[in-house]
DRENDO-1510 file (C-alpha; in Angstrom, 1 decimal, always signed):
<recs>
REC; n; res; u; v; w
REC; 1; UNK; +0.0; +0.0; +0.0 .
REC; 2; UNK; +1.5; +3.3; -1.1 .
REC; 3; UNK; +0.6; +6.6; +0.6 .
REC; 4; UNK; +1.7; +8.7; -2.3 .
REC; 5; UNK; -0.6; +11.1; -4.1 .
REC; 6; UNK; -0.3; +13.1; -7.3 .
REC; 7; UNK; +0.1; +10.0; -9.5 .
REC; 8; UNK; -1.2; +9.5; -13.0 .
REC; 9; UNK; -4.9; +8.6; -13.2 .
REC; 10; UNK; -4.3; +6.8; -16.5 .
REC; 11; UNK; -1.4; +5.9; -18.6 .
REC; 12; UNK; -0.6; +6.8; -22.2 .
REC; 13; UNK; -0.3; +4.0; -24.9 .
REC; 14; UNK; +2.7; +1.9; -24.1 .
REC; 15; UNK; +2.7; +2.9; -20.4 .
REC; 16; UNK; +4.3; +5.7; -18.4 .
REC; 17; UNK; +7.6; +7.2; -19.5 .
REC; 18; UNK; +10.7; +5.1; -18.8 .
REC; 19; UNK; +13.3; +7.3; -17.1 .
REC; 20; UNK; +16.1; +4.7; -17.0 .
REC; 21; UNK; +17.0; +1.1; -16.6 .
REC; 22; UNK; +20.1; -0.7; -15.5 .
REC; 23; UNK; +21.3; -4.3; -15.9 .
REC; 24; UNK; +24.2; -3.9; -13.5 .
REC; 25; UNK; +22.5; -5.3; -10.4 .
REC; 26; UNK; +23.0; -9.0; -10.8 .
REC; 27; UNK; +20.3; -11.6; -11.1 .
REC; 28; UNK; +17.4; -11.9; -8.6 .
REC; 29; UNK; +13.9; -11.6; -7.4 .
REC; 30; UNK; +14.5; -8.9; -4.8 .
REC; 31; UNK; +12.5; -5.7; -4.9 .
REC; 32; UNK; +14.3; -2.4; -4.3 .
REC; 33; UNK; +13.7; -0.1; -1.3 .
REC; 34; UNK; +14.2; +3.7; -1.7 .
REC; 35; UNK; +15.4; +5.9; +1.2 .
REC; 36; UNK; +15.7; +9.6; +0.4 .
REC; 37; UNK; +17.7; +9.7; -2.8 .
REC; 38; UNK; +19.2; +6.2; -2.7 .
REC; 39; UNK; +17.9; +2.9; -4.1 .
REC; 40; UNK; +18.9; -0.3; -2.3 .
REC; 41; UNK; +18.6; -3.6; -4.0 .
REC; 42; UNK; +20.4; -7.0; -4.1 .
REC; 43; UNK; +21.5; -9.3; -6.9 .
REC; 44; UNK; +23.7; -12.4; -7.5 .
REC; 45; UNK; +26.9; -11.8; -9.4 .
REC; 46; UNK; +28.9; -15.0; -10.1 .
REC; 47; UNK; +29.3; -16.7; -6.7 .
REC; 48; UNK; +28.4; -13.7; -4.4 .
REC; 49; UNK; +25.2; -12.0; -3.3 .
REC; 50; UNK; +25.7; -8.3; -3.7 .
REC; 51; UNK; +23.9; -5.5; -1.8 .
REC; 52; UNK; +23.8; -2.4; -4.1 .
REC; 53; UNK; +23.2; +1.3; -3.4 .
REC; 54; UNK; +22.2; +3.2; -6.5 .
REC; 55; UNK; +22.0; +6.9; -7.3 .
REC; 56; UNK; +18.7; +8.4; -8.4 .
REC; 57; UNK; +19.8; +7.9; -12.1 .
REC; 58; UNK; +20.4; +4.1; -11.5 .
REC; 59; UNK; +24.2; +4.3; -11.4 .
REC; 60; UNK; +26.0; +2.4; -8.7 .
REC; 61; UNK; +27.0; +4.3; -5.5 .
REC; 62; UNK; +28.5; +1.3; -3.7 .
REC; 63; UNK; +28.2; -2.5; -3.5 .
REC; 64; UNK; +28.9; -4.9; -0.7 .
REC; 65; UNK; +28.8; -8.8; -0.7 .
REC; 66; UNK; +26.6; -10.7; +1.7 .
REC; 67; UNK; +27.8; -14.3; +1.4 .
REC; 68; UNK; +27.2; -16.7; -1.4 .
REC; 69; UNK; +24.8; -16.5; -4.3 .
REC; 70; UNK; +21.8; -18.9; -4.7 .
REC; 71; UNK; +22.5; -21.2; -7.6 .
REC; 72; UNK; +19.9; -23.9; -6.8 .
REC; 73; UNK; +16.3; -23.9; -8.0 .
REC; 74; UNK; +15.3; -20.5; -9.3 .
REC; 75; UNK; +18.7; -18.9; -8.9 .
REC; 76; UNK; +19.0; -15.3; -7.9 .
REC; 77; UNK; +18.8; -13.0; -4.9 .
REC; 78; UNK; +15.8; -13.3; -2.5 .
REC; 79; UNK; +15.0; -11.0; +0.3 .
REC; 80; UNK; +14.7; -7.2; +0.1 .
REC; 81; UNK; +16.6; -5.0; +2.4 .
REC; 82; UNK; +15.2; -3.0; +5.3 .
REC; 83; UNK; +16.5; +0.4; +6.7 .
REC; 84; UNK; +16.6; +2.1; +10.1 .
REC; 85; UNK; +18.7; +5.1; +11.3 .
REC; 86; UNK; +21.4; +5.0; +8.8 .
REC; 87; UNK; +21.8; +1.2; +8.8 .
REC; 88; UNK; +20.7; -1.4; +6.2 .
REC; 89; UNK; +19.7; -5.0; +7.0 .
REC; 90; UNK; +19.6; -8.0; +4.6 .
REC; 91; UNK; +19.2; -11.7; +4.9 .
REC; 92; UNK; +20.8; -13.9; +2.2 .
REC; 93; UNK; +19.4; -17.1; +0.9 .
REC; 94; UNK; +21.4; -19.1; +3.5 .
REC; 95; UNK; +20.1; -17.2; +6.5 .
REC; 96; UNK; +23.0; -14.8; +7.0 .
REC; 97; UNK; +21.6; -11.5; +8.4 .
REC; 98; UNK; +24.0; -8.6; +7.6 .
REC; 99; UNK; +23.8; -5.1; +9.0 .
REC; 100; UNK; +25.8; -2.5; +7.1 .
REC; 101; UNK; +26.2; +1.3; +6.8 .
REC; 102; UNK; +23.7; +2.7; +4.4 .
REC; 103; UNK; +26.0; +5.5; +3.6 .
REC; 104; UNK; +29.0; +3.5; +2.3 .
REC; 105; UNK; +28.1; -0.2; +2.6 .
REC; 106; UNK; +30.6; -0.9; +5.3 .
REC; 107; UNK; +29.6; -4.1; +7.2 .
REC; 108; UNK; +28.8; -3.6; +10.9 .
REC; 109; UNK; +27.7; -7.0; +12.2 .
REC; 110; UNK; +26.3; -10.3; +10.9 .
REC; 111; UNK; +24.5; -13.3; +12.4 .
REC; 112; UNK; +24.0; -16.7; +10.8 .
REC; 113; UNK; +20.3; -17.3; +11.8 .
REC; 114; UNK; +19.9; -20.8; +10.5 .
REC; 115; UNK; +22.9; -22.2; +12.5 .
REC; 116; UNK; +22.3; -20.2; +15.7 .
REC; 117; UNK; +18.6; -21.0; +16.0 .
REC; 118; UNK; +18.7; -24.4; +14.4 .
REC; 119; UNK; +16.3; -23.7; +11.5 .
REC; 120; UNK; +16.2; -26.0; +8.6 .
REC; 121; UNK; +15.5; -23.3; +6.0 .
REC; 122; UNK; +13.6; -24.2; +2.9 .
REC; 123; UNK; +14.1; -25.8; -0.6 .
REC; 124; UNK; +14.1; -22.4; -2.4 .
REC; 125; UNK; +16.3; -20.6; +0.2 .
REC; 126; UNK; +15.6; -17.9; +2.8 .
REC; 127; UNK; +13.3; -15.2; +1.4 .
REC; 128; UNK; +12.3; -13.4; +4.6 .
REC; 129; UNK; +12.8; -9.6; +5.0 .
REC; 130; UNK; +13.3; -8.7; +8.6 .
REC; 131; UNK; +11.3; -6.0; +10.3 .
REC; 132; UNK; +12.6; -3.3; +12.6 .
REC; 133; UNK; +10.9; -1.5; +15.6 .
REC; 134; UNK; +12.6; +0.9; +18.1 .
REC; 135; UNK; +15.9; -0.8; +19.0 .
REC; 136; UNK; +15.3; -4.3; +17.7 .
REC; 137; UNK; +15.3; -6.2; +14.4 .
REC; 138; UNK; +13.0; -9.2; +14.3 .
REC; 139; UNK; +13.2; -12.4; +12.3 .
REC; 140; UNK; +10.7; -15.2; +12.3 .
REC; 141; UNK; +13.2; -18.0; +11.7 .
REC; 142; UNK; +11.0; -20.8; +13.0 .
REC; 143; UNK; +13.9; -22.8; +14.4 .
REC; 144; UNK; +14.2; -25.4; +17.2 .
REC; 145; UNK; +15.9; -22.7; +19.3 .
REC; 146; UNK; +13.7; -19.8; +18.3 .
REC; 147; UNK; +10.3; -19.3; +16.7 .
REC; 148; UNK; +10.9; -15.5; +16.5 .
REC; 149; UNK; +14.1; -13.7; +17.6 .
REC; 150; UNK; +14.7; -10.1; +18.5 .
REC; 151; UNK; +18.3; -8.7; +18.0 .
REC; 152; UNK; +19.7; -5.4; +19.0 .
REC; 153; UNK; +19.7; -3.5; +15.7 .
REC; 154; UNK; +23.1; -1.8; +16.5 .
REC; 155; UNK; +25.1; -4.8; +17.7 .
REC; 156; UNK; +23.2; -8.0; +16.6 .
REC; 157; UNK; +23.1; -9.3; +20.2 .
REC; 158; UNK; +20.0; -11.3; +21.1 .
REC; 159; UNK; +17.4; -9.5; +23.1 .
REC; 160; UNK; +15.0; -12.4; +23.3 .
REC; 161; UNK; +13.9; -15.5; +21.5 .
REC; 162; UNK; +10.5; -17.2; +21.5 .
REC; 163; UNK; +10.3; -20.8; +22.4 .
REC; 164; UNK; +9.0; -22.8; +19.4 .
REC; 165; UNK; +6.2; -24.5; +21.3 .
REC; 166; UNK; +4.1; -24.6; +18.1 .
REC; 167; UNK; +6.8; -26.9; +16.5 .
REC; 168; UNK; +6.7; -24.8; +13.3 .
REC; 169; UNK; +9.4; -25.1; +10.6 .
REC; 170; UNK; +10.5; -22.3; +8.4 .
REC; 171; UNK; +8.4; -21.1; +5.4 .
REC; 172; UNK; +8.8; -18.2; +3.1 .
REC; 173; UNK; +6.7; -15.5; +4.7 .
REC; 174; UNK; +8.1; -12.3; +6.2 .
REC; 175; UNK; +6.9; -10.9; +9.5 .
REC; 176; UNK; +4.9; -7.8; +10.0 .
REC; 177; UNK; +4.4; -5.4; +13.0 .
REC; 178; UNK; +0.9; -4.6; +14.1 .
REC; 179; UNK; -0.9; -3.4; +17.2 .
REC; 180; UNK; -3.8; -5.8; +18.1 .
REC; 181; UNK; -6.1; -4.8; +20.9 .
REC; 182; UNK; -3.6; -2.2; +22.2 .
REC; 183; UNK; -0.6; -4.7; +22.1 .
REC; 184; UNK; +2.3; -4.4; +19.7 .
REC; 185; UNK; +3.1; -7.7; +18.1 .
REC; 186; UNK; +5.4; -9.4; +15.6 .
REC; 187; UNK; +3.0; -11.4; +13.4 .
REC; 188; UNK; +4.2; -14.1; +11.1 .
REC; 189; UNK; +3.8; -17.7; +10.0 .
REC; 190; UNK; +5.5; -21.0; +10.2 .
REC; 191; UNK; +4.6; -24.0; +8.0 .
REC; 192; UNK; +1.8; -25.0; +10.5 .
REC; 193; UNK; +0.5; -21.9; +12.2 .
REC; 194; UNK; +0.0; -18.2; +12.0 .
REC; 195; UNK; +1.1; -16.5; +15.3 .
REC; 196; UNK; +1.7; -13.3; +17.2 .
REC; 197; UNK; +4.5; -12.5; +19.6 .
REC; 198; UNK; +4.9; -9.6; +22.1 .
REC; 199; UNK; +7.5; -7.2; +20.8 .
REC; 200; UNK; +8.8; -6.4; +24.3 .
REC; 201; UNK; +9.0; -9.9; +25.9 .
REC; 202; UNK; +9.0; -12.4; +23.0 .
REC; 203; UNK; +6.0; -14.1; +24.6 .
REC; 204; UNK; +3.8; -16.1; +22.3 .
REC; 205; UNK; +0.4; -14.4; +22.5 .
REC; 206; UNK; -1.6; -16.6; +20.1 .
REC; 207; UNK; -1.3; -19.1; +17.3 .
REC; 208; UNK; -3.8; -20.4; +14.8 .
REC; 209; UNK; -3.5; -23.5; +12.5 .
REC; 210; UNK; -3.3; -23.0; +8.8 .
REC; 211; UNK; -5.8; -24.5; +6.4 .
REC; 212; UNK; -3.0; -26.5; +4.8 .
REC; 213; UNK; -0.9; -27.5; +7.7 .
REC; 214; UNK; +2.8; -28.3; +7.0 .
REC; 215; UNK; +2.5; -26.5; +3.7 .
REC; 216; UNK; +3.8; -23.3; +2.2 .
REC; 217; UNK; +3.1; -19.7; +3.3 .
REC; 218; UNK; +4.9; -17.3; +0.9 .
REC; 219; UNK; +3.2; -13.9; +1.0 .
REC; 220; UNK; +3.5; -11.9; +4.2 .
REC; 221; UNK; +0.3; -11.6; +6.2 .
REC; 222; UNK; -1.9; -8.5; +5.8 .
REC; 223; UNK; -3.4; -6.7; +8.8 .
REC; 224; UNK; -6.2; -4.3; +8.1 .
REC; 225; UNK; -9.3; -3.0; +9.9 .
REC; 226; UNK; -8.5; -5.1; +13.0 .
REC; 227; UNK; -8.3; -8.4; +11.1 .
REC; 228; UNK; -5.5; -10.6; +9.7 .
REC; 229; UNK; -5.4; -12.1; +6.3 .
REC; 230; UNK; -3.1; -15.1; +5.6 .
REC; 231; UNK; -2.4; -16.9; +2.3 .
REC; 232; UNK; -1.5; -20.6; +2.6 .
REC; 233; UNK; -0.7; -23.0; -0.3 .
REC; 234; UNK; -0.1; -26.6; -1.0 .
REC; 235; UNK; +1.5; -28.4; -3.9 .
REC; 236; UNK; -0.1; -27.5; -7.2 .
REC; 237; UNK; -0.6; -24.0; -5.9 .
REC; 238; UNK; -4.0; -24.7; -4.5 .
REC; 239; UNK; -3.9; -21.5; -2.4 .
REC; 240; UNK; -6.4; -20.0; +0.0 .
REC; 241; UNK; -6.5; -16.8; +1.9 .
REC; 242; UNK; -8.3; -16.9; +5.3 .
REC; 243; UNK; -9.4; -14.1; +7.7 .
REC; 244; UNK; -8.6; -14.1; +11.4 .
REC; 245; UNK; -10.6; -11.9; +13.8 .
REC; 246; UNK; -9.4; -10.9; +17.3 .
REC; 247; UNK; -12.2; -10.5; +19.9 .
REC; 248; UNK; -12.4; -11.0; +23.6 .
REC; 249; UNK; -8.9; -12.4; +23.8 .
REC; 250; UNK; -9.6; -15.1; +21.3 .
REC; 251; UNK; -8.7; -15.7; +17.7 .
REC; 252; UNK; -11.4; -16.9; +15.3 .
REC; 253; UNK; -11.4; -17.7; +11.7 .
REC; 254; UNK; -13.8; -15.9; +9.4 .
REC; 255; UNK; -14.0; -16.7; +5.7 .
REC; 256; UNK; -11.6; -18.5; +3.5 .
REC; 257; UNK; -11.4; -17.9; -0.3 .
REC; 258; UNK; -9.4; -19.2; -3.3 .
REC; 259; UNK; -7.2; -16.1; -3.3 .
REC; 260; UNK; -3.4; -15.5; -3.4 .
REC; 261; UNK; -0.5; -17.4; -5.0 .
REC; 262; UNK; +2.7; -19.1; -3.7 .
REC; 263; UNK; +4.9; -17.0; -6.0 .
REC; 264; UNK; +3.6; -13.5; -6.4 .
REC; 265; UNK; +2.7; -10.8; -3.8 .
REC; 266; UNK; -0.2; -11.3; -1.5 .
REC; 267; UNK; -3.3; -9.1; -1.1 .
REC; 268; UNK; -4.1; -5.5; -0.2 .
REC; 269; UNK; -7.1; -4.3; +1.7 .
REC; 270; UNK; -8.5; -0.8; +0.9 .
REC; 271; UNK; -11.8; +0.6; +2.0 .
REC; 272; UNK; -13.2; -2.8; +3.0 .
REC; 273; UNK; -12.2; -4.6; -0.2 .
REC; 274; UNK; -9.4; -7.2; -0.4 .
REC; 275; UNK; -7.7; -7.3; -3.8 .
REC; 276; UNK; -5.5; -10.1; -5.1 .
REC; 277; UNK; -4.9; -12.8; -7.7 .
REC; 278; UNK; -6.5; -16.2; -8.0 .
REC; 279; UNK; -4.0; -19.1; -7.6 .
REC; 280; UNK; -2.0; -20.1; -10.7 .
REC; 281; UNK; -4.4; -22.7; -11.8 .
REC; 282; UNK; -7.4; -20.4; -11.2 .
REC; 283; UNK; -8.4; -17.4; -13.3 .
REC; 284; UNK; -8.7; -13.8; -12.5 .
REC; 285; UNK; -7.7; -10.9; -10.5 .
REC; 286; UNK; -10.4; -10.4; -7.9 .
REC; 287; UNK; -11.9; -8.0; -5.3 .
REC; 288; UNK; -13.8; -9.5; -2.4 .
REC; 289; UNK; -15.6; -8.0; +0.6 .
REC; 290; UNK; -12.9; -8.1; +3.3 .
REC; 291; UNK; -15.5; -8.6; +6.0 .
REC; 292; UNK; -17.8; -11.2; +4.5 .
REC; 293; UNK; -15.6; -12.8; +1.8 .
REC; 294; UNK; -18.3; -12.1; -0.9 .
REC; 295; UNK; -16.9; -11.9; -4.4 .
REC; 296; UNK; -17.3; -8.4; -5.8 .
REC; 297; UNK; -15.2; -8.2; -9.0 .
REC; 298; UNK; -13.3; -10.7; -11.1 .
REC; 299; UNK; -11.1; -9.8; -14.1 .
REC; 300; UNK; -10.6; -13.2; -15.6 .
REC; 301; UNK; -7.9; -12.3; -18.2 .
REC; 302; UNK; -5.3; -11.2; -15.6 .
REC; 303; UNK; -3.6; -14.3; -14.0 .
REC; 304; UNK; -1.0; -14.9; -11.3 .
REC; 305; UNK; -0.1; -11.3; -10.3 .
REC; 306; UNK; +1.3; -9.1; -7.5 .
REC; 307; UNK; -0.6; -6.1; -6.4 .
REC; 308; UNK; +0.0; -2.7; -4.8 .
REC; 309; UNK; -2.4; +0.2; -4.2 .
REC; 310; UNK; -1.6; +3.8; -4.7 .
REC; 311; UNK; -3.6; +7.1; -5.1 .
REC; 312; UNK; -6.9; +5.3; -5.7 .
REC; 313; UNK; -5.4; +3.0; -8.4 .
REC; 314; UNK; -4.5; -0.7; -8.3 .
REC; 315; UNK; -1.1; -1.7; -9.8 .
REC; 316; UNK; -1.4; -5.3; -10.9 .
REC; 317; UNK; +1.8; -7.0; -12.1 .
REC; 318; UNK; +1.1; -10.2; -14.0 .
REC; 319; UNK; +3.9; -12.8; -13.9 .
REC; 320; UNK; +4.2; -12.9; -17.7 .
REC; 321; UNK; +5.4; -9.4; -18.0 .
REC; 322; UNK; +2.5; -6.9; -18.1 .
REC; 323; UNK; +1.6; -4.3; -15.4 .
REC; 324; UNK; -2.0; -3.1; -15.4 .
REC; 325; UNK; -3.3; +0.1; -13.9 .
REC; 326; UNK; -6.8; -0.6; -12.7 .
REC; 327; UNK; -9.6; +1.5; -11.2 .
REC; 328; UNK; -12.2; -0.3; -9.1 .
REC; 329; UNK; -15.6; +0.5; -10.5 .
REC; 330; UNK; -19.0; -0.3; -9.2 .
REC; 331; UNK; -19.2; -3.8; -10.7 .
REC; 332; UNK; -15.8; -4.4; -12.3 .
REC; 333; UNK; -12.2; -3.3; -12.8 .
REC; 334; UNK; -11.6; -0.6; -15.4 .
REC; 335; UNK; -8.2; -0.8; -17.1 .
REC; 336; UNK; -6.6; +2.7; -17.1 .
REC; 337; UNK; -3.2; +1.7; -18.7 .
REC; 338; UNK; -0.8; -1.2; -19.5 .
REC; 339; UNK; +2.9; -1.5; -19.5 .
REC; 340; UNK; +4.8; -4.5; -20.8 .
REC; 341; UNK; +8.5; -5.4; -20.2 .
REC; 342; UNK; +8.2; -8.2; -22.8 .
REC; 343; UNK; +6.9; -11.7; -23.0 .
REC; 344; UNK; +8.6; -13.2; -19.9 .
REC; 345; UNK; +7.9; -15.6; -17.1 .
REC; 346; UNK; +8.3; -15.5; -13.4 .
REC; 347; UNK; +8.0; -11.7; -13.1 .
REC; 348; UNK; +7.8; -12.1; -9.4 .
REC; 349; UNK; +9.7; -9.1; -7.8 .
REC; 350; UNK; +7.1; -6.9; -6.2 .
REC; 351; UNK; +6.5; -3.5; -7.9 .
REC; 352; UNK; +7.5; -0.4; -5.8 .
REC; 353; UNK; +6.2; +3.2; -5.9 .
REC; 354; UNK; +8.4; +5.9; -4.4 .
REC; 355; UNK; +8.9; +9.6; -5.2 .
REC; 356; UNK; +6.4; +9.5; -8.0 .
REC; 357; UNK; +8.3; +6.7; -9.7 .
REC; 358; UNK; +7.4; +3.1; -10.4 .
REC; 359; UNK; +10.2; +0.6; -10.0 .
REC; 360; UNK; +10.1; -2.8; -11.6 .
REC; 361; UNK; +12.7; -5.6; -11.4 .
REC; 362; UNK; +13.0; -8.6; -13.7 .
REC; 363; UNK; +16.1; -10.8; -13.5 .
REC; 364; UNK; +19.2; -8.5; -13.7 .
REC; 365; UNK; +17.3; -5.4; -14.8 .
REC; 366; UNK; +15.8; -2.6; -12.7 .
REC; 367; UNK; +13.4; -0.3; -14.6 .
REC; 368; UNK; +12.3; +3.2; -13.4 .
REC; 369; UNK; +9.2; +4.9; -14.8 .
REC; 370; UNK; +7.7; +8.3; -14.2 .
REC; 371; UNK; +4.1; +8.1; -12.9 .
REC; 372; UNK; +3.8; +11.6; -11.6 .
REC; 373; UNK; +1.0; +13.9; -12.8 .
REC; 374; UNK; +2.1; +17.2; -14.3 .
</recs>
């Protein structure tokens, strides 16, 4: 969900103007983050994962290695970076969490999360982006010696770790931070449960079993209007999104719907409507009533896509290379523009809006398009 305004209401033929593109960032699926006038992104170059800082024109400011590249199934970089108070944080595909100076890329500390907390990782590598709050960086590593861990963001020293009483193993979802009934929580998923942990103490506050227990959770959960939305998949990409409600100290499941995929971004909720893609074997980009689960819209010709929302428009990125600008009408989606990067596959890096620009990443190329209104 982007909070930016002043963005194009519709796109010209061929899409918004391309400002620049660069193919110097190495191969990967990582989306960029933008802080002030610097773009941070990762990519695999030969046998190393590189963390890059780019200038506003896409030229490289600095680059720093973070361990080995991922050369197994679907090779390329995984997790996006996160930023706090002049420091950058990135987890590589093998679970090495690196903290480095955002100004010059100098390493500050690192922790090997898989080894320290005895997590088995996953077949396609570690994809988690850590989250940061006050003085701590949080990782939901789902290991035998820690379900969730909090580390001092300046030193990497452990503040607390949560006992893995739920017996969850690692899956691909990243944690989020949310305040539920007045209590700040780290909310994340293992392969068996969704759960919430107190940010101050590490105490497990609640857990709820997935629809497909022991299976994949790839998109991060979404918290909106006091409810949590979790996407859970099993082999064949039979995915469901289910709603959890928090009331009277209990967690209860509301609706579940064939919504979300194991490869692309999850869902967004805006003004009571949840938007997202049907699973890969399904058809359509849909909008459903976030409270009741009732189907409101279905655009059947858009398949397997990531979604972000900005300035009253939906940015829907299909995995085969087309980005659609959609407006949600009374009974359907209205297409307000299209942009294609070519006939590709596995266009999975999430689109990003920052400073009136749309950033798209495919393989070793990062694109920057101007989406500002005049």
